[in-house]
C-alpha positions in Angstrom: -17.3 -27.2 0.0 -19.7 -27.9 2.9 -18.5 -31.4 3.5 -15.5 -30.1 5.5 -17.5 -27.6 7.6 -20.2 -30.0 8.5 -17.8 -32.6 9.9 -15.2 -30.4 11.5 -16.4 -30.6 15.1 -16.9 -34.3 15.2 -13.7 -35.0 13.4 -11.7 -32.7 15.7 -13.2 -34.4 18.7 -12.1 -37.7 17.4 -8.6 -36.5 17.0 -8.5 -35.1 20.5 -9.7 -38.3 22.0 -7.2 -40.4 20.1 -4.1 -38.2 20.0 -4.4 -36.7 23.5 -2.6 -33.6 22.3 -5.6 -31.3 22.5 -5.1 -30.2 18.9 -8.0 -28.6 17.1 -8.1 -30.4 13.7 -7.5 -27.3 11.6 -4.7 -25.8 13.7 -1.2 -26.7 12.4 0.9 -28.5 15.0 4.0 -26.3 14.3 5.8 -27.5 17.5 5.4 -31.0 16.4 6.9 -30.2 13.0 9.8 -28.3 14.5 10.5 -31.1 17.1 10.5 -33.7 14.4 12.6 -31.8 11.9 15.2 -31.1 14.7 15.5 -34.8 15.7 17.8 -35.9 13.0 19.8 -38.2 15.3 19.5 -39.8 18.7 16.1 -40.4 20.4 13.3 -39.6 18.1 10.3 -37.5 19.2 7.3 -39.5 20.3 4.6 -39.0 17.7 2.0 -38.5 20.4 3.7 -35.2 21.3 2.7 -33.9 17.9 -1.0 -34.5 18.4 -1.2 -37.8 16.5 -1.9 -41.4 17.2 0.6 -43.7 18.9 2.9 -45.6 16.6 5.2 -47.0 19.1 4.7 -50.5 17.7 5.9 -49.6 14.2 7.8 -52.3 12.3 11.4 -53.0 13.5 12.7 -52.9 9.9 11.5 -49.3 9.4 12.9 -48.4 12.8 16.3 -49.8 11.9 16.3 -47.9 8.7 15.6 -44.7 10.5 12.1 -44.2 9.0 9.6 -42.7 11.4 6.4 -44.0 9.8 4.2 -42.5 12.5 5.7 -39.0 12.1 5.2 -39.1 8.3 1.6 -40.2 8.5 0.7 -37.6 11.2 2.4 -34.8 9.3 0.6 -35.8 6.1 -2.8 -36.0 7.7 -2.4 -32.7 9.6 -1.2 -30.9 6.5 -4.0 -32.2 4.4 -6.7 -31.3 6.8 -5.3 -27.9 7.8 -4.7 -26.8 4.2 -8.0 -28.0 2.9 -9.9 -26.1 5.6 -8.1 -22.9 6.2 -7.1 -21.8 2.7 -9.2 -23.9 0.3 -11.3 -21.0 -1.0 -8.3 -18.7 -1.3 -5.8 -21.0 -2.9 -7.8 -23.5 -4.9 -8.9 -21.1 -7.7 -12.4 -22.5 -7.6 -13.4 -20.9 -10.9 -10.5 -22.6 -12.7 -11.4 -25.9 -11.0 -15.0 -25.7 -12.0 -14.1 -24.8 -15.6 -11.7 -27.7 -15.7 -14.4 -30.2 -14.5 -17.1 -28.8 -16.8 -14.8 -28.9 -19.9 -13.5 -32.3 -19.2 -16.9 -33.8 -18.5 -18.3 -31.9 -21.5 -15.7 -33.4 -23.8 -16.7 -36.9 -22.9 -20.4 -36.1 -23.0 -20.0 -34.7 -26.5 -18.2 -37.9 -27.5 -21.3 -39.8 -26.5 -19.7 -41.7 -23.7 -22.0 -43.3 -21.1 -19.2 -43.0 -18.5 -19.8 -39.3 -18.0 -20.6 -39.7 -14.3 -17.5 -41.7 -13.6 -15.2 -39.3 -15.4 -16.9 -36.3 -13.8 -16.4 -37.8 -10.4 -12.7 -38.5 -11.0 -12.4 -35.0 -12.4 -13.6 -33.6 -9.1 -11.1 -35.7 -7.1 -8.3 -34.7 -9.5 -9.2 -31.0 -9.3 -9.6 -30.9 -5.5 -6.8 -33.2 -4.3 -4.1 -33.3 -7.0 -4.3 -29.8 -8.4 -4.6 -28.1 -5.0 -2.1 -30.1 -3.0 0.7 -30.3 -5.5 0.4 -26.7 -6.4 0.3 -25.5 -2.8 2.5 -27.9 -1.0 5.1 -28.5 -3.7 4.8 -24.9 -5.1 7.3 -22.2 -4.7 7.7 -21.3 -1.0 4.6 -23.1 0.2 6.5 -26.0 1.8 9.0 -23.8 3.5 6.4 -21.5 4.9 4.8 -24.4 6.8 8.1 -25.7 8.2 8.0 -28.9 6.1 11.2 -30.8 5.2 11.7 -32.1 1.7 11.1 -35.7 2.7 7.6 -34.9 4.0 6.8 -32.9 0.9 7.7 -35.9 -1.2 5.4 -38.1 0.9 2.5 -35.7 0.4 3.2 -35.5 -3.4 3.3 -39.3 -3.5 -0.1 -39.5 -1.9 -1.4 -37.0 -4.4 -0.1 -38.9 -7.4 -2.7 -41.7 -6.9 -5.6 -39.8 -8.3 -3.6 -38.9 -11.4 -2.7 -42.5 -12.1 -6.3 -43.7 -11.6 -7.6 -40.8 -13.7 -5.1 -41.6 -16.4 -6.1 -45.2 -16.5 -9.8 -44.4 -16.7 -9.2 -41.8 -19.4 -7.2 -44.2 -21.5 -10.0 -46.8 -21.2 -12.1 -44.5 -23.4 -11.4 -43.8 -27.1 -9.8 -40.4 -27.3 -9.4 -40.4 -23.5 -6.0 -38.9 -24.0 -7.7 -35.6 -24.5 -8.8 -35.5 -20.9 -5.3 -36.5 -19.7 -3.6 -33.8 -21.7 -6.2 -31.3 -20.4 -5.6 -32.4 -16.8 -1.9 -32.1 -17.0 -2.0 -28.7 -18.7 -4.4 -27.2 -16.2 -2.4 -28.6 -13.2 1.0 -27.5 -14.5 -0.2 -24.0 -15.6 -1.7 -23.1 -12.2 1.7 -22.3 -10.8 3.9 -19.1 -10.8 7.2 -20.9 -10.7 8.5 -22.1 -14.0 11.0 -24.5 -12.4 8.1 -26.1 -10.4 6.2 -26.3 -13.7 9.0 -28.3 -15.2 9.2 -30.6 -12.2 5.5 -31.3 -12.5 5.7 -31.9 -16.2 8.5 -34.4 -15.7 6.5 -36.3 -13.0 3.3 -36.2 -15.0 5.1 -37.3 -18.2 6.7 -40.3 -16.5 3.6 -41.4 -14.7 1.2 -40.9 -17.6 3.7 -42.3 -20.1 4.3 -45.5 -18.2 0.6 -45.9 -17.3 -0.5 -45.2 -20.9 2.1 -47.3 -22.6 1.4 -50.3 -20.3 -2.3 -50.0 -20.9 -1.9 -49.5 -24.7 0.3 -52.6 -25.1 -2.2 -54.7 -23.2 -5.4 -53.1 -24.6 -7.7 -54.7 -27.2 -7.0 -54.1 -30.9 -9.9 -51.7 -31.2 -8.5 -49.5 -28.5 -5.0 -49.7 -29.9 -6.2 -48.6 -33.3 -8.3 -45.8 -31.8 -5.4 -44.5 -29.7 -2.8 -44.3 -32.4 -5.3 -43.0 -35.0 -6.3 -40.3 -32.4 -2.8 -38.9 -32.6 -3.3 -38.0 -36.3 -4.4 -34.4 -35.7 -1.2 -33.8 -33.8 0.9 -35.2 -36.5 -0.9 -33.1 -39.1 0.4 -30.0 -37.3 3.7 -30.9 -38.9 4.6 -30.8 -42.6 3.4 -33.9 -44.4 6.8 -35.4 -45.1 8.0 -35.0 -41.5 4.7 -36.5 -40.2 5.2 -39.4 -42.6 8.8 -40.0 -41.4 7.5 -40.0 -37.8 5.0 -42.6 -38.7 7.7 -44.8 -40.2 9.8 -44.3 -37.0 6.8 -45.2 -34.8 6.3 -48.4 -36.8 10.0 -49.3 -36.5 9.7 -48.9 -32.7 6.7 -51.3 -32.6 4.2 -48.6 -31.6 1.7 -49.5 -34.3 -1.3 -51.5 -33.3 -1.5 -55.2 -34.1 -4.6 -56.8 -35.5 -5.4 -60.1 -33.8 -9.0 -60.3 -34.8 -9.9 -62.7 -37.7 -11.1 -61.2 -41.0 -14.7 -62.0 -42.1 -14.6 -65.2 -44.1 -16.4 -63.4 -46.9 -13.2 -61.3 -47.6 -11.0 -64.3 -48.4 -10.1 -64.5 -52.0 -7.6 -66.1 -54.5 -5.7 -64.3 -57.2 -2.9 -65.7 -59.3 -3.4 -68.9 -57.5 -2.4 -67.3 -54.2 -4.6 -66.9 -51.2 -5.4 -63.5 -49.7 -7.0 -63.3 -46.3 -8.6 -60.1 -47.4 -8.4 -58.0 -50.6 -7.2 -54.7 -48.9 -3.5 -53.9 -49.4 -1.1 -51.1 -48.8 -0.1 -49.2 -52.0 3.5 -48.4 -52.9 4.9 -45.2 -51.6 4.2 -45.6 -47.9 7.1 -48.0 -47.1 9.5 -47.0 -49.9 12.4 -48.9 -48.5 10.9 -52.0 -47.0 11.6 -50.9 -43.5 8.3 -51.6 -41.7 6.8 -54.6 -43.5 6.1 -56.5 -40.3 4.2 -53.5 -38.8 2.2 -53.0 -42.0 1.1 -56.7 -42.0 0.3 -56.2 -38.3 -2.3 -53.6 -39.2 -4.3 -56.3 -41.0 -3.5 -55.7 -44.6 -4.0 -58.7 -46.9 -1.0 -57.6 -48.9 1.8 -55.0 -48.7 3.6 -53.4 -51.5 7.0 -51.7 -50.9 8.8 -49.2 -53.2 9.1 -47.7 -55.7 12.7 -48.9 -55.7 15.4 -47.8 -58.2 18.7 -49.6 -58.9 20.7 -46.7 -57.4 19.7 -44.6 -54.4 18.4 -41.2 -55.1 17.1 -38.3 -53.0 14.1 -37.5 -55.1 12.9 -34.0 -55.9 13.6 -30.8 -53.9 11.6 -30.1 -50.7 8.9 -29.2 -50.0 7.4 -31.8 -52.2 4.2 -32.9 -50.4 1.2 -30.7 -49.9 -2.1 -31.5 -48.1 -5.6 -30.3 -49.0 -7.1 -31.3 -45.6 -10.6 -30.1 -46.5 -10.7 -32.7 -49.3 -8.5 -35.2 -47.5 -6.3 -35.1 -50.5 -2.6 -34.8 -51.1 -0.3 -33.6 -53.9 3.2 -35.0 -54.0 6.2 -34.8 -56.3 8.6 -37.1 -54.3 10.4 -38.4 -57.4 11.2 -42.0 -56.4 13.2 -41.1 -53.3 14.7 -44.4 -52.0 17.8 -46.0 -50.6 18.4 -48.1 -53.7 18.0 -51.8 -54.6 21.0 -53.1 -52.7 20.0 -51.5 -49.4 16.4 -52.5 -49.8 17.6 -56.1 -50.5 19.2 -56.1 -47.1 15.9 -55.0 -45.5 14.0 -57.8 -47.4 16.6 -60.3 -46.3 16.1 -59.3 -42.6 12.3 -59.6 -43.1 12.7 -63.0 -44.7 14.9 -64.3 -41.8 12.5 -63.0 -39.3 9.6 -64.7 -41.0 11.5 -68.0 -41.0 11.8 -67.7 -37.2 8.2 -66.6 -36.8 6.0 -67.3 -39.8 3.1 -65.3 -38.3 4.9 -62.1 -39.0 4.1 -62.4 -42.7 0.3 -62.4 -42.7 -0.2 -61.7 -46.4 1.6 -61.3 -49.7 4.5 -59.0 -50.4 4.7 -56.9 -53.5 7.8 -55.1 -54.8 7.3 -52.0 -56.9 10.2 -51.1 -59.3 11.1 -47.8 -60.9 13.9 -46.2 -62.9 16.5 -43.7 -61.8 15.8 -40.2 -62.8 19.1 -39.8 -64.8 19.0 -43.3 -66.4 18.7 -43.4 -70.2 17.9 -47.1 -70.3 14.7 -47.7 -68.5 14.4 -51.4 -69.4 17.9 -52.1 -67.9 16.9 -50.3 -64.7 13.8 -52.5 -64.3 15.7 -55.6 -65.1 18.3 -54.8 -62.4 15.5 -54.4 -59.9 14.1 -57.8 -61.0 17.5 -59.5 -60.6 18.0 -58.2 -57.1 14.6 -58.2 -55.6 12.3 -60.7 -57.4 13.2 -63.6 -55.1 11.7 -61.8 -52.1 8.5 -60.9 -53.8 5.1 -62.6 -54.1 4.4 -60.3 -57.0 6.4 -57.6 -59.0 5.2 -54.2 -60.3 6.7 -52.2 -63.2 5.8 -48.6 -62.3 5.6 -46.6 -65.6 3.1 -44.0 -64.4 4.6 -41.7 -61.8 4.2 -38.1 -62.9 7.3 -37.1 -61.0 10.0 -38.7 -63.1 10.6 -37.0 -66.4 9.7 -39.2 -69.4 8.4 -42.1 -67.3 4.9 -41.9 -68.5 6.1 -42.1 -72.1 6.8 -45.8 -71.3 3.0 -46.4 -71.4 3.1 -45.9 -75.2 2.5 -49.1 -77.2 6.0 -49.5 -78.7 7.8 -48.5 -75.5 5.7 -50.7 -73.2 6.0 -53.7 -75.4 9.8 -53.5 -75.5 10.0 -52.9 -71.8 7.7 -55.8 -70.8 9.5 -58.2 -73.1 12.9 -57.5 -71.6 11.7 -57.5 -68.0 9.8 -60.7 -68.4 12.8 -62.4 -70.0 14.9 -61.3 -67.0 12.4 -62.7 -64.6 11.9 -66.0 -66.5 15.7 -66.7 -66.7 16.0 -66.8 -62.9 15.6 -70.1 -61.1 12.2 -70.7 -59.5 10.5 -73.3 -57.5 7.6 -75.4 -58.8 5.2 -72.5 -58.0 7.0 -70.5 -60.7 8.0 -66.9 -60.8 6.1 -64.1 -59.1 3.4 -62.5 -61.2 4.4 -59.4 -63.1 2.1 -56.3 -63.0 2.1 -53.0 -64.7 1.0 -49.8 -62.9 -0.6 -47.3 -65.2 -1.9 -43.7 -64.9 -5.5 -42.5 -64.9 -4.6 -39.7 -67.3 -4.9 -41.8 -70.5 -6.6 -41.3 -73.8 -8.9 -44.0 -75.2 -6.1 -44.9 -77.7 -3.6 -45.3 -74.9 -6.0 -47.6 -73.0 -6.5 -49.7 -76.1 -2.8 -49.9 -76.7 -2.0 -50.9 -73.1 -4.8 -53.5 -73.1 -3.4 -55.0 -76.3 0.2 -55.2 -75.0 -0.6 -56.8 -71.6 -2.9 -59.4 -73.1 -0.6 -60.3 -76.0 2.6 -60.5 -73.8 1.0 -62.3 -70.9 1.3 -59.6 -68.3 -0.2 -61.1 -65.1 -2.1 -58.0 -63.9 -2.6 -54.2 -63.8 -2.6 -51.7 -61.0 -5.0 -48.9 -61.7 -4.1 -46.2 -61.0 -1.3 -44.0 -60.0 -1.8 -40.3 -59.0 -3.2 -37.8 -61.5 -1.8 -34.6 -62.9 -5.4 -33.2 -63.3 -7.1 -31.1 -60.7 -10.7 -32.3 -60.9 -13.7 -30.7 -59.2 -13.2 -28.4 -56.3 -9.4 -29.1 -56.1 -8.7 -26.2 -58.4 -10.2 -23.8 -55.8 -7.3 -24.4 -53.4 -3.9 -22.7 -53.6 -2.2 -26.1 -53.3 -3.6 -27.0 -56.7 -0.9 -24.9 -58.3 1.8 -27.2 -57.0 3.1 -29.6 -59.6 2.8 -33.3 -58.8 0.4 -36.1 -58.5 -3.0 -35.8 -56.8 -4.2 -38.6 -54.5 -7.2 -39.0 -52.2 -11.0 -38.8 -52.7 -10.8 -36.4 -55.6 -9.0 -39.0 -57.6 -11.6 -41.7 -57.0 -13.9 -41.2 -59.9 -11.2 -40.8 -62.5 -9.2 -43.8 -61.3 -12.3 -46.0 -61.1 -13.5 -45.1 -64.6 -10.0 -46.0 -66.0 -10.2 -49.3 -64.0 -13.6 -50.0 -65.5 -12.5 -49.2 -69.0 -9.4 -51.5 -68.7 -11.5 -54.3 -67.3 -13.8 -54.0 -70.4 -10.9 -53.8 -72.8 -9.1 -56.8 -71.4 -12.4 -58.8 -71.2 -12.0 -59.3 -67.5 -9.2 -61.8 -68.1 -6.4 -60.0 -66.4 -6.6 -59.4 -62.6 -6.7 -55.7 -61.7 -5.6 -54.0 -58.4 -7.8 -51.0 -57.8 -6.0 -48.0 -56.3 -6.8 -44.3 -56.1 -9.1 -42.4 -53.7 -10.3 -45.4 -51.5 -11.3 -44.2 -48.1 -14.2 -46.4 -47.1 -15.6 -49.9 -47.5 -18.1 -48.6 -49.9 -15.3 -47.1 -52.1 -13.4 -50.5 -52.1 -16.7 -52.2 -53.0 -17.2 -49.9 -56.0 -13.7 -50.6 -57.2 -14.4 -54.4 -57.0 -17.7 -54.0 -58.9 -15.9 -52.0 -61.5 -13.5 -54.9 -62.1 -10.8 -54.9 -59.3 -9.9 -58.2 -57.8 -7.8 -56.5 -55.1 -7.8 -52.9 -53.7 -5.0 -50.7 -52.3 -5.1 -47.7 -50.0 -2.5 -45.0 -49.0 -3.8 -41.5 -48.6 -6.7 -42.7 -46.4 -4.1 -44.2 -44.0 -2.4 -40.8 -43.8 -5.6 -39.0 -42.9 -7.5 -41.6 -40.9 -4.6 -43.4 -39.3 -4.3 -47.2 -38.8 -8.0 -47.6 -38.0 -8.8 -47.0 -41.7 -7.7 -50.6 -42.3 -10.2 -52.4 -40.1 -12.9 -49.8 -40.9 -12.6 -50.4 -44.7 -12.6 -54.2 -44.3 -15.7 -54.1 -42.1 -17.4 -51.8 -44.5 -16.5 -53.9 -47.5 -17.8 -57.1 -45.8 -21.1 -55.3 -45.0 -21.5 -54.2 -48.7 -20.9 -57.7 -50.0 -23.5 -59.2 -47.6 -26.0 -56.4 -48.3 -26.0 -57.2 -52.0 -26.1 -61.0 -51.6 -22.5 -61.8 -52.6 -20.9 -64.8 -50.9 -17.3 -63.8 -51.7 -15.2 -61.0 -53.2 -14.6 -63.0 -56.4 -18.4 -63.1 -57.1 -18.5 -59.3 -56.9 -15.6 -58.6 -59.3 -16.8 -56.8 -62.4 -20.5 -57.0 -61.2 -21.3 -53.6 -62.8 -20.2 -55.0 -66.2 -22.2 -58.1 -65.8 -25.3 -56.3 -64.8 -24.8 -53.9 -67.8 -24.4 -56.9 -70.1 -27.5 -58.5 -68.7 -29.5 -55.3 -69.3 -28.2 -55.0 -72.9 -29.1 -58.6 -73.7 -32.5 -58.1 -72.2 -33.1 -54.9 -74.2 -31.9 -56.7 -77.3 -34.2 -59.6 -76.8 -37.2 -57.4 -76.1 -36.5 -55.4 -79.3 -36.5 -58.5 -81.4 -33.0 -57.8 -82.8 -30.2 -60.3 -83.1 -26.5 -60.0 -82.6 -24.0 -59.4 -79.8 -23.4 -56.0 -78.3 -20.7 -57.1 -75.7 
């Protein structure tokens, strides 16, 4: 720290000339402190007697309030210079400070940030000024040993808070900059022997950092907002999956989720069921089971949001624990069992959302789907689905009959030809009896499992085409444990598997159903989508729309813009001008190759 030693003589001379007190700059003016502290009433001590500048012309308002601005400034200056010179090497813990600076700078350097020099500079300022002064001046016994009153200590601490605020702001300007802020606070708080002082510092840091960070977050660009919230994912994943999910729901309720204000690429616009979608990426059922955070989900930039599954009566679902992560594969196994608050309570939430959108139409930036299920103890599935239709259909842009969850006993049996046919007929009749506008009733979709035999697929394709079902969602979770999943202990848990290990199975089922229905029924692709390339493969296999869920749990909100950006890039790369052009492209190219092979072989007939 040669900067203090090189300038000590010249600076001390300057002080002697100005103050007239003959004070050497590193000698503490103890008499001045004592005189000032003792003058609690009557005539105040002239600041010049303490070795400082003359402040006789201080503002009358401060004088009337009894605030000796001159005394405060002189004390602050003297304490800073004295402490920095006399006990810097002993008290600063230079080794710790250097480690702090190196680690902080290294973090940003490893993240590829070009602002390394700026961050390193502010790290030095933070280490030398904030860490040292707050620890030593506000630490246990330090203030009293120097004869400082509480008011003066607070003034010094106030001066020292400036670097923290600036450091916080600069850190938050960078993606994942919260890491440096957390590290700074931890190092500063821990370098103190008094637990009570640690708590005091933690309170101050939390307040300042919290206000600074929240203010910046709410005014930051969408990309920064998405990065900041998604950066908290590793912390949430320290909790059990269901608790982390509930905290995410709470954060969305409090308006802490980022809001997408950027326009989607025009190439992503599409039309299905005569309804316009600004993009084909939607939120799958299961995330917002009770329709509590629809506005926040649309705010993330989804083209459509599906709530549920919702049963006629509320039910708690299966016993906990019922959700298990396989983080190495970014996969999840769950056996929730349709836990929800019931159709009546969800209807109230949908009514609130509808009223809010009437006041502000921009809150609903896409289409709303309502996913319906049956109660676990119900013996009449068709009646349960019909009750859901009667209560909730009026709020939906499309409806889903979920007959494929593996966590409700007997539910998947409804995918059989006879059972599915009876169910669809009754549910459709219930929907069609309700009064609708000129646009007609909302489309009715059936959500199926990936664990189907070829006979099951043929039967489902026959039923949905014969009865005029408007679409399919393919697929739900799987009870299989494909590939490396079986190597993990979580694989022994019962429940449905989601995430990347499901992708191949779900996409193959999607492709088969597109082929069996002749591409005449719109399909929503779901299962294992975690990138724009994945979404593109679903579309080429036959999906008109794509849903995500598990990717949101692992990647955070930024998964939404990332997938949309990646999908747009894939479409442009392969020369497609729209999503609709790419739907079923793999089948079309296969058909073209088959016809070409047929023609070259000289044979006649149709193979497709």
